[in-house]
PyMOL CGO cylinders between C-alpha atoms (Angstrom):
from pymol import cmd
from pymol.cgo import CYLINDER

trace = [
    CYLINDER, -36.70, 21.34, -33.03, -33.86, 23.37, -31.52, 0.3, 1, 1, 1, 1, 1, 1,
    CYLINDER, -33.86, 23.37, -31.52, -34.50, 25.88, -28.80, 0.3, 1, 1, 1, 1, 1, 1,
    CYLINDER, -34.50, 25.88, -28.80, -32.60, 27.66, -26.07, 0.3, 1, 1, 1, 1, 1, 1,
    CYLINDER, -32.60, 27.66, -26.07, -35.02, 26.40, -23.43, 0.3, 1, 1, 1, 1, 1, 1,
    CYLINDER, -35.02, 26.40, -23.43, -32.98, 24.08, -21.16, 0.3, 1, 1, 1, 1, 1, 1,
    CYLINDER, -32.98, 24.08, -21.16, -35.98, 21.81, -20.61, 0.3, 1, 1, 1, 1, 1, 1,
    CYLINDER, -35.98, 21.81, -20.61, -36.29, 21.06, -24.33, 0.3, 1, 1, 1, 1, 1, 1,
    CYLINDER, -36.29, 21.06, -24.33, -34.49, 18.45, -26.37, 0.3, 1, 1, 1, 1, 1, 1,
    CYLINDER, -34.49, 18.45, -26.37, -31.50, 19.84, -28.27, 0.3, 1, 1, 1, 1, 1, 1,
    CYLINDER, -31.50, 19.84, -28.27, -29.92, 17.40, -30.76, 0.3, 1, 1, 1, 1, 1, 1,
    CYLINDER, -29.92, 17.40, -30.76, -26.68, 19.40, -30.83, 0.3, 1, 1, 1, 1, 1, 1,
    CYLINDER, -26.68, 19.40, -30.83, -26.13, 18.74, -27.12, 0.3, 1, 1, 1, 1, 1, 1,
    CYLINDER, -26.13, 18.74, -27.12, -26.15, 14.96, -27.10, 0.3, 1, 1, 1, 1, 1, 1,
    CYLINDER, -26.15, 14.96, -27.10, -23.23, 13.17, -25.48, 0.3, 1, 1, 1, 1, 1, 1,
    CYLINDER, -23.23, 13.17, -25.48, -21.03, 13.86, -22.55, 0.3, 1, 1, 1, 1, 1, 1,
    CYLINDER, -21.03, 13.86, -22.55, -19.49, 17.22, -21.83, 0.3, 1, 1, 1, 1, 1, 1,
    CYLINDER, -19.49, 17.22, -21.83, -15.89, 17.00, -20.74, 0.3, 1, 1, 1, 1, 1, 1,
    CYLINDER, -15.89, 17.00, -20.74, -14.10, 19.88, -19.13, 0.3, 1, 1, 1, 1, 1, 1,
    CYLINDER, -14.10, 19.88, -19.13, -10.35, 19.52, -19.50, 0.3, 1, 1, 1, 1, 1, 1,
    CYLINDER, -10.35, 19.52, -19.50, -8.43, 21.03, -16.63, 0.3, 1, 1, 1, 1, 1, 1,
    CYLINDER, -8.43, 21.03, -16.63, -5.00, 22.56, -17.12, 0.3, 1, 1, 1, 1, 1, 1,
    CYLINDER, -5.00, 22.56, -17.12, -1.91, 21.03, -15.52, 0.3, 1, 1, 1, 1, 1, 1,
    CYLINDER, -1.91, 21.03, -15.52, -1.61, 22.31, -11.97, 0.3, 1, 1, 1, 1, 1, 1,
    CYLINDER, -1.61, 22.31, -11.97, 2.15, 21.95, -11.71, 0.3, 1, 1, 1, 1, 1, 1,
    CYLINDER, 2.15, 21.95, -11.71, 4.44, 23.71, -14.15, 0.3, 1, 1, 1, 1, 1, 1,
    CYLINDER, 4.44, 23.71, -14.15, 8.12, 22.72, -13.95, 0.3, 1, 1, 1, 1, 1, 1,
    CYLINDER, 8.12, 22.72, -13.95, 9.20, 26.03, -15.54, 0.3, 1, 1, 1, 1, 1, 1,
    CYLINDER, 9.20, 26.03, -15.54, 7.20, 28.29, -13.23, 0.3, 1, 1, 1, 1, 1, 1,
    CYLINDER, 7.20, 28.29, -13.23, 7.80, 26.18, -10.08, 0.3, 1, 1, 1, 1, 1, 1,
    CYLINDER, 7.80, 26.18, -10.08, 11.02, 24.16, -10.47, 0.3, 1, 1, 1, 1, 1, 1,
    CYLINDER, 11.02, 24.16, -10.47, 11.24, 23.65, -6.71, 0.3, 1, 1, 1, 1, 1, 1,
    CYLINDER, 11.24, 23.65, -6.71, 8.27, 21.25, -6.92, 0.3, 1, 1, 1, 1, 1, 1,
    CYLINDER, 8.27, 21.25, -6.92, 10.32, 18.82, -9.02, 0.3, 1, 1, 1, 1, 1, 1,
    CYLINDER, 10.32, 18.82, -9.02, 13.85, 19.38, -7.71, 0.3, 1, 1, 1, 1, 1, 1,
    CYLINDER, 13.85, 19.38, -7.71, 15.40, 16.10, -6.56, 0.3, 1, 1, 1, 1, 1, 1,
    CYLINDER, 15.40, 16.10, -6.56, 12.16, 14.13, -6.91, 0.3, 1, 1, 1, 1, 1, 1,
    CYLINDER, 12.16, 14.13, -6.91, 13.62, 11.30, -9.01, 0.3, 1, 1, 1, 1, 1, 1,
    CYLINDER, 13.62, 11.30, -9.01, 16.32, 10.32, -6.53, 0.3, 1, 1, 1, 1, 1, 1,
    CYLINDER, 16.32, 10.32, -6.53, 13.95, 10.67, -3.60, 0.3, 1, 1, 1, 1, 1, 1,
    CYLINDER, 13.95, 10.67, -3.60, 11.39, 8.56, -5.41, 0.3, 1, 1, 1, 1, 1, 1,
    CYLINDER, 11.39, 8.56, -5.41, 13.87, 5.69, -5.81, 0.3, 1, 1, 1, 1, 1, 1,
    CYLINDER, 13.87, 5.69, -5.81, 14.72, 5.75, -2.09, 0.3, 1, 1, 1, 1, 1, 1,
    CYLINDER, 14.72, 5.75, -2.09, 11.00, 5.96, -1.21, 0.3, 1, 1, 1, 1, 1, 1,
    CYLINDER, 11.00, 5.96, -1.21, 10.34, 2.89, -3.37, 0.3, 1, 1, 1, 1, 1, 1,
    CYLINDER, 10.34, 2.89, -3.37, 13.05, 0.95, -1.52, 0.3, 1, 1, 1, 1, 1, 1,
    CYLINDER, 13.05, 0.95, -1.52, 11.59, 1.94, 1.86, 0.3, 1, 1, 1, 1, 1, 1,
    CYLINDER, 11.59, 1.94, 1.86, 8.11, 0.88, 0.74, 0.3, 1, 1, 1, 1, 1, 1,
    CYLINDER, 8.11, 0.88, 0.74, 9.50, -2.38, -0.63, 0.3, 1, 1, 1, 1, 1, 1,
    CYLINDER, 9.50, -2.38, -0.63, 10.97, -3.20, 2.79, 0.3, 1, 1, 1, 1, 1, 1,
    CYLINDER, 10.97, -3.20, 2.79, 7.69, -2.26, 4.51, 0.3, 1, 1, 1, 1, 1, 1,
    CYLINDER, 7.69, -2.26, 4.51, 5.75, -4.52, 2.13, 0.3, 1, 1, 1, 1, 1, 1,
    CYLINDER, 5.75, -4.52, 2.13, 8.25, -7.37, 2.48, 0.3, 1, 1, 1, 1, 1, 1,
    CYLINDER, 8.25, -7.37, 2.48, 8.41, -7.62, 6.28, 0.3, 1, 1, 1, 1, 1, 1,
    CYLINDER, 8.41, -7.62, 6.28, 4.90, -9.10, 6.80, 0.3, 1, 1, 1, 1, 1, 1,
    CYLINDER, 4.90, -9.10, 6.80, 5.38, -11.42, 3.82, 0.3, 1, 1, 1, 1, 1, 1,
    CYLINDER, 5.38, -11.42, 3.82, 8.61, -12.78, 5.31, 0.3, 1, 1, 1, 1, 1, 1,
    CYLINDER, 8.61, -12.78, 5.31, 6.92, -13.40, 8.68, 0.3, 1, 1, 1, 1, 1, 1,
    CYLINDER, 6.92, -13.40, 8.68, 3.92, -15.11, 7.08, 0.3, 1, 1, 1, 1, 1, 1,
    CYLINDER, 3.92, -15.11, 7.08, 6.30, -17.26, 4.99, 0.3, 1, 1, 1, 1, 1, 1,
    CYLINDER, 6.30, -17.26, 4.99, 8.18, -18.32, 8.10, 0.3, 1, 1, 1, 1, 1, 1,
    CYLINDER, 8.18, -18.32, 8.10, 4.89, -19.10, 9.87, 0.3, 1, 1, 1, 1, 1, 1,
    CYLINDER, 4.89, -19.10, 9.87, 3.71, -21.20, 6.92, 0.3, 1, 1, 1, 1, 1, 1,
    CYLINDER, 3.71, -21.20, 6.92, 7.04, -23.06, 6.96, 0.3, 1, 1, 1, 1, 1, 1,
    CYLINDER, 7.04, -23.06, 6.96, 6.69, -23.85, 10.67, 0.3, 1, 1, 1, 1, 1, 1,
    CYLINDER, 6.69, -23.85, 10.67, 3.09, -24.98, 10.18, 0.3, 1, 1, 1, 1, 1, 1,
    CYLINDER, 3.09, -24.98, 10.18, 4.23, -27.12, 7.23, 0.3, 1, 1, 1, 1, 1, 1,
    CYLINDER, 4.23, -27.12, 7.23, 6.90, -28.82, 9.32, 0.3, 1, 1, 1, 1, 1, 1,
    CYLINDER, 6.90, -28.82, 9.32, 4.55, -29.39, 12.27, 0.3, 1, 1, 1, 1, 1, 1,
    CYLINDER, 4.55, -29.39, 12.27, 1.80, -30.82, 10.02, 0.3, 1, 1, 1, 1, 1, 1,
    CYLINDER, 1.80, -30.82, 10.02, 4.24, -33.07, 8.14, 0.3, 1, 1, 1, 1, 1, 1,
    CYLINDER, 4.24, -33.07, 8.14, 3.93, -31.13, 4.89, 0.3, 1, 1, 1, 1, 1, 1,
    CYLINDER, 3.93, -31.13, 4.89, 0.20, -30.44, 4.85, 0.3, 1, 1, 1, 1, 1, 1,
    CYLINDER, 0.20, -30.44, 4.85, 0.69, -26.80, 5.95, 0.3, 1, 1, 1, 1, 1, 1,
    CYLINDER, 0.69, -26.80, 5.95, 2.91, -26.11, 2.94, 0.3, 1, 1, 1, 1, 1, 1,
    CYLINDER, 2.91, -26.11, 2.94, -0.29, -25.88, 0.90, 0.3, 1, 1, 1, 1, 1, 1,
    CYLINDER, -0.29, -25.88, 0.90, -0.77, -22.42, 2.43, 0.3, 1, 1, 1, 1, 1, 1,
    CYLINDER, -0.77, -22.42, 2.43, 2.08, -21.18, 0.23, 0.3, 1, 1, 1, 1, 1, 1,
    CYLINDER, 2.08, -21.18, 0.23, -0.48, -21.26, -2.58, 0.3, 1, 1, 1, 1, 1, 1,
    CYLINDER, -0.48, -21.26, -2.58, -2.38, -18.50, -0.78, 0.3, 1, 1, 1, 1, 1, 1,
    CYLINDER, -2.38, -18.50, -0.78, 0.73, -16.38, -0.25, 0.3, 1, 1, 1, 1, 1, 1,
    CYLINDER, 0.73, -16.38, -0.25, 0.83, -14.83, -3.76, 0.3, 1, 1, 1, 1, 1, 1,
    CYLINDER, 0.83, -14.83, -3.76, -2.80, -13.66, -3.74, 0.3, 1, 1, 1, 1, 1, 1,
    CYLINDER, -2.80, -13.66, -3.74, -2.35, -12.39, -0.18, 0.3, 1, 1, 1, 1, 1, 1,
    CYLINDER, -2.35, -12.39, -0.18, 0.79, -10.45, -1.19, 0.3, 1, 1, 1, 1, 1, 1,
    CYLINDER, 0.79, -10.45, -1.19, -1.04, -8.81, -4.07, 0.3, 1, 1, 1, 1, 1, 1,
    CYLINDER, -1.04, -8.81, -4.07, -4.00, -7.83, -1.88, 0.3, 1, 1, 1, 1, 1, 1,
    CYLINDER, -4.00, -7.83, -1.88, -1.64, -6.52, 0.82, 0.3, 1, 1, 1, 1, 1, 1,
    CYLINDER, -1.64, -6.52, 0.82, 0.30, -4.38, -1.67, 0.3, 1, 1, 1, 1, 1, 1,
    CYLINDER, 0.30, -4.38, -1.67, -2.83, -2.97, -3.33, 0.3, 1, 1, 1, 1, 1, 1,
    CYLINDER, -2.83, -2.97, -3.33, -4.32, -2.11, 0.07, 0.3, 1, 1, 1, 1, 1, 1,
    CYLINDER, -4.32, -2.11, 0.07, -1.04, -0.55, 1.24, 0.3, 1, 1, 1, 1, 1, 1,
    CYLINDER, -1.04, -0.55, 1.24, -0.73, 1.70, -1.80, 0.3, 1, 1, 1, 1, 1, 1,
    CYLINDER, -0.73, 1.70, -1.80, -4.43, 2.52, -1.88, 0.3, 1, 1, 1, 1, 1, 1,
    CYLINDER, -4.43, 2.52, -1.88, -4.58, 3.45, 1.81, 0.3, 1, 1, 1, 1, 1, 1,
    CYLINDER, -4.58, 3.45, 1.81, -1.33, 5.39, 1.98, 0.3, 1, 1, 1, 1, 1, 1,
    CYLINDER, -1.33, 5.39, 1.98, -1.64, 7.24, -1.32, 0.3, 1, 1, 1, 1, 1, 1,
    CYLINDER, -1.64, 7.24, -1.32, -5.34, 7.78, -0.66, 0.3, 1, 1, 1, 1, 1, 1,
    CYLINDER, -5.34, 7.78, -0.66, -4.64, 9.14, 2.82, 0.3, 1, 1, 1, 1, 1, 1,
    CYLINDER, -4.64, 9.14, 2.82, -4.37, 12.76, 3.87, 0.3, 1, 1, 1, 1, 1, 1,
    CYLINDER, -4.37, 12.76, 3.87, -0.68, 13.02, 2.92, 0.3, 1, 1, 1, 1, 1, 1,
    CYLINDER, -0.68, 13.02, 2.92, -1.18, 11.49, -0.57, 0.3, 1, 1, 1, 1, 1, 1,
    CYLINDER, -1.18, 11.49, -0.57, 2.06, 9.63, -0.01, 0.3, 1, 1, 1, 1, 1, 1,
    CYLINDER, 2.06, 9.63, -0.01, 3.28, 6.21, 1.01, 0.3, 1, 1, 1, 1, 1, 1,
    CYLINDER, 3.28, 6.21, 1.01, 5.37, 5.86, 4.15, 0.3, 1, 1, 1, 1, 1, 1,
    CYLINDER, 5.37, 5.86, 4.15, 8.53, 5.90, 2.04, 0.3, 1, 1, 1, 1, 1, 1,
    CYLINDER, 8.53, 5.90, 2.04, 7.36, 8.98, 0.18, 0.3, 1, 1, 1, 1, 1, 1,
    CYLINDER, 7.36, 8.98, 0.18, 6.61, 10.74, 3.48, 0.3, 1, 1, 1, 1, 1, 1,
    CYLINDER, 6.61, 10.74, 3.48, 10.10, 9.90, 4.71, 0.3, 1, 1, 1, 1, 1, 1,
    CYLINDER, 10.10, 9.90, 4.71, 11.53, 11.45, 1.54, 0.3, 1, 1, 1, 1, 1, 1,
    CYLINDER, 11.53, 11.45, 1.54, 9.26, 14.56, 1.64, 0.3, 1, 1, 1, 1, 1, 1,
    CYLINDER, 9.26, 14.56, 1.64, 7.46, 13.86, -1.63, 0.3, 1, 1, 1, 1, 1, 1,
    CYLINDER, 7.46, 13.86, -1.63, 3.79, 13.36, -2.43, 0.3, 1, 1, 1, 1, 1, 1,
    CYLINDER, 3.79, 13.36, -2.43, 1.59, 12.31, -5.32, 0.3, 1, 1, 1, 1, 1, 1,
    CYLINDER, 1.59, 12.31, -5.32, -1.15, 14.44, -6.84, 0.3, 1, 1, 1, 1, 1, 1,
    CYLINDER, -1.15, 14.44, -6.84, -3.39, 14.20, -9.86, 0.3, 1, 1, 1, 1, 1, 1,
    CYLINDER, -3.39, 14.20, -9.86, -2.14, 16.17, -12.86, 0.3, 1, 1, 1, 1, 1, 1,
    CYLINDER, -2.14, 16.17, -12.86, -4.74, 18.85, -12.12, 0.3, 1, 1, 1, 1, 1, 1,
    CYLINDER, -4.74, 18.85, -12.12, -3.71, 19.19, -8.45, 0.3, 1, 1, 1, 1, 1, 1,
    CYLINDER, -3.71, 19.19, -8.45, -6.18, 17.09, -6.45, 0.3, 1, 1, 1, 1, 1, 1,
    CYLINDER, -6.18, 17.09, -6.45, -5.07, 14.67, -3.74, 0.3, 1, 1, 1, 1, 1, 1,
    CYLINDER, -5.07, 14.67, -3.74, -5.00, 10.97, -4.60, 0.3, 1, 1, 1, 1, 1, 1,
    CYLINDER, -5.00, 10.97, -4.60, -7.88, 8.75, -3.47, 0.3, 1, 1, 1, 1, 1, 1,
    CYLINDER, -7.88, 8.75, -3.47, -7.86, 5.03, -2.59, 0.3, 1, 1, 1, 1, 1, 1,
    CYLINDER, -7.86, 5.03, -2.59, -8.84, 3.63, -6.00, 0.3, 1, 1, 1, 1, 1, 1,
    CYLINDER, -8.84, 3.63, -6.00, -6.38, 5.83, -7.88, 0.3, 1, 1, 1, 1, 1, 1,
    CYLINDER, -6.38, 5.83, -7.88, -3.59, 4.81, -5.50, 0.3, 1, 1, 1, 1, 1, 1,
    CYLINDER, -3.59, 4.81, -5.50, -4.39, 1.13, -6.00, 0.3, 1, 1, 1, 1, 1, 1,
    CYLINDER, -4.39, 1.13, -6.00, -4.67, 1.53, -9.79, 0.3, 1, 1, 1, 1, 1, 1,
    CYLINDER, -4.67, 1.53, -9.79, -1.35, 3.41, -9.83, 0.3, 1, 1, 1, 1, 1, 1,
    CYLINDER, -1.35, 3.41, -9.83, 0.33, 0.47, -8.11, 0.3, 1, 1, 1, 1, 1, 1,
    CYLINDER, 0.33, 0.47, -8.11, -1.18, -2.08, -10.50, 0.3, 1, 1, 1, 1, 1, 1,
    CYLINDER, -1.18, -2.08, -10.50, -0.24, -0.03, -13.59, 0.3, 1, 1, 1, 1, 1, 1,
    CYLINDER, -0.24, -0.03, -13.59, 3.29, 0.37, -12.18, 0.3, 1, 1, 1, 1, 1, 1,
    CYLINDER, 3.29, 0.37, -12.18, 3.73, -3.39, -11.78, 0.3, 1, 1, 1, 1, 1, 1,
    CYLINDER, 3.73, -3.39, -11.78, 2.26, -4.15, -15.20, 0.3, 1, 1, 1, 1, 1, 1,
    CYLINDER, 2.26, -4.15, -15.20, 4.39, -1.58, -17.03, 0.3, 1, 1, 1, 1, 1, 1,
    CYLINDER, 4.39, -1.58, -17.03, 7.57, -2.48, -15.16, 0.3, 1, 1, 1, 1, 1, 1,
    CYLINDER, 7.57, -2.48, -15.16, 6.97, -6.17, -15.85, 0.3, 1, 1, 1, 1, 1, 1,
    CYLINDER, 6.97, -6.17, -15.85, 6.38, -5.61, -19.55, 0.3, 1, 1, 1, 1, 1, 1,
    CYLINDER, 6.38, -5.61, -19.55, 8.74, -2.74, -20.38, 0.3, 1, 1, 1, 1, 1, 1,
    CYLINDER, 8.74, -2.74, -20.38, 11.62, -2.76, -17.90, 0.3, 1, 1, 1, 1, 1, 1,
    CYLINDER, 11.62, -2.76, -17.90, 13.84, -0.67, -17.93, 0.3, 1, 1, 1, 1, 1, 1,
    CYLINDER, 13.84, -0.67, -17.93, 12.24, 1.55, -20.55, 0.3, 1, 1, 1, 1, 1, 1,
    CYLINDER, 12.24, 1.55, -20.55, 9.32, 2.49, -18.31, 0.3, 1, 1, 1, 1, 1, 1,
    CYLINDER, 9.32, 2.49, -18.31, 11.72, 4.27, -15.98, 0.3, 1, 1, 1, 1, 1, 1,
    CYLINDER, 11.72, 4.27, -15.98, 13.62, 6.04, -18.76, 0.3, 1, 1, 1, 1, 1, 1,
    CYLINDER, 13.62, 6.04, -18.76, 10.52, 8.04, -19.70, 0.3, 1, 1, 1, 1, 1, 1,
    CYLINDER, 10.52, 8.04, -19.70, 11.00, 10.28, -16.65, 0.3, 1, 1, 1, 1, 1, 1,
    CYLINDER, 11.00, 10.28, -16.65, 14.32, 11.53, -17.99, 0.3, 1, 1, 1, 1, 1, 1,
    CYLINDER, 14.32, 11.53, -17.99, 12.69, 13.05, -21.06, 0.3, 1, 1, 1, 1, 1, 1,
    CYLINDER, 12.69, 13.05, -21.06, 9.89, 15.22, -19.66, 0.3, 1, 1, 1, 1, 1, 1,
    CYLINDER, 9.89, 15.22, -19.66, 9.87, 18.30, -17.47, 0.3, 1, 1, 1, 1, 1, 1,
    CYLINDER, 9.87, 18.30, -17.47, 7.51, 16.96, -14.83, 0.3, 1, 1, 1, 1, 1, 1,
    CYLINDER, 7.51, 16.96, -14.83, 9.65, 13.84, -14.39, 0.3, 1, 1, 1, 1, 1, 1,
    CYLINDER, 9.65, 13.84, -14.39, 6.66, 11.54, -15.00, 0.3, 1, 1, 1, 1, 1, 1,
    CYLINDER, 6.66, 11.54, -15.00, 7.30, 7.83, -15.30, 0.3, 1, 1, 1, 1, 1, 1,
    CYLINDER, 7.30, 7.83, -15.30, 5.21, 5.96, -17.85, 0.3, 1, 1, 1, 1, 1, 1,
    CYLINDER, 5.21, 5.96, -17.85, 2.76, 4.69, -15.24, 0.3, 1, 1, 1, 1, 1, 1,
    CYLINDER, 2.76, 4.69, -15.24, 2.28, 8.27, -13.95, 0.3, 1, 1, 1, 1, 1, 1,
    CYLINDER, 2.28, 8.27, -13.95, 1.38, 9.44, -17.44, 0.3, 1, 1, 1, 1, 1, 1,
    CYLINDER, 1.38, 9.44, -17.44, -1.04, 6.56, -17.99, 0.3, 1, 1, 1, 1, 1, 1,
    CYLINDER, -1.04, 6.56, -17.99, -2.82, 7.10, -14.67, 0.3, 1, 1, 1, 1, 1, 1,
    CYLINDER, -2.82, 7.10, -14.67, -2.67, 10.91, -14.67, 0.3, 1, 1, 1, 1, 1, 1,
    CYLINDER, -2.67, 10.91, -14.67, -0.54, 11.57, -11.61, 0.3, 1, 1, 1, 1, 1, 1,
    CYLINDER, -0.54, 11.57, -11.61, 2.51, 13.61, -10.78, 0.3, 1, 1, 1, 1, 1, 1,
    CYLINDER, 2.51, 13.61, -10.78, 5.02, 13.25, -7.92, 0.3, 1, 1, 1, 1, 1, 1,
    CYLINDER, 5.02, 13.25, -7.92, 6.19, 16.52, -6.38, 0.3, 1, 1, 1, 1, 1, 1,
    CYLINDER, 6.19, 16.52, -6.38, 8.01, 17.72, -3.29, 0.3, 1, 1, 1, 1, 1, 1,
    CYLINDER, 8.01, 17.72, -3.29, 5.67, 18.22, -0.36, 0.3, 1, 1, 1, 1, 1, 1,
    CYLINDER, 5.67, 18.22, -0.36, 4.83, 21.69, 0.95, 0.3, 1, 1, 1, 1, 1, 1,
    CYLINDER, 4.83, 21.69, 0.95, 7.53, 21.81, 3.64, 0.3, 1, 1, 1, 1, 1, 1,
    CYLINDER, 7.53, 21.81, 3.64, 10.32, 20.71, 1.30, 0.3, 1, 1, 1, 1, 1, 1,
    CYLINDER, 10.32, 20.71, 1.30, 9.11, 23.10, -1.41, 0.3, 1, 1, 1, 1, 1, 1,
    CYLINDER, 9.11, 23.10, -1.41, 9.09, 25.99, 1.10, 0.3, 1, 1, 1, 1, 1, 1,
    CYLINDER, 9.09, 25.99, 1.10, 12.63, 25.20, 2.25, 0.3, 1, 1, 1, 1, 1, 1,
    CYLINDER, 12.63, 25.20, 2.25, 13.86, 25.00, -1.36, 0.3, 1, 1, 1, 1, 1, 1,
    CYLINDER, 13.86, 25.00, -1.36, 12.23, 28.35, -2.14, 0.3, 1, 1, 1, 1, 1, 1,
    CYLINDER, 12.23, 28.35, -2.14, 13.78, 29.90, 0.98, 0.3, 1, 1, 1, 1, 1, 1,
    CYLINDER, 13.78, 29.90, 0.98, 17.23, 28.61, 0.06, 0.3, 1, 1, 1, 1, 1, 1,
    CYLINDER, 17.23, 28.61, 0.06, 16.84, 30.07, -3.45, 0.3, 1, 1, 1, 1, 1, 1,
    CYLINDER, 16.84, 30.07, -3.45, 15.90, 33.48, -2.05, 0.3, 1, 1, 1, 1, 1, 1,
    CYLINDER, 15.90, 33.48, -2.05, 18.87, 33.38, 0.29, 0.3, 1, 1, 1, 1, 1, 1,
    CYLINDER, 18.87, 33.38, 0.29, 21.32, 32.48, -2.46, 0.3, 1, 1, 1, 1, 1, 1,
]
cmd.load_cgo(trace, "trace")
């Protein structure tokens, strides 16, 4: 029994409706969004790596001192260091990418930000998932995961494609690049 009445059962309308959104960022129409992003992304990663490493180094030194003072018993805390590092990194990426700037501290320093492929800001869970997918793909496919970005216009890495994100220049850098193009 098919009818146009929305309150009635319609067997043709079973399932989930999915609305596919178009890509928000076009590298042909807006090349300034992607100009220099790859090099800046590498430097941002190095900055973030240092930021993530500093607390781990201090905790490692503290565990060592506790281990020496307790005649070796404190060294058992090193077993908790790996899970703590993973939780720290996931929280760091989730909070920074899920923040108002949609960028880690390193990305902010390099004037780049991460967005979903349809233009929305990143949220905590997506930032955390992006980090996990990055580590998994880099661990399994290094260096090929990074070569993917050389063969597409949006300069996506493999983990960006899998998660549905894009890294672009932030608004202030994009505006300055556009102004320099107009002046040239």
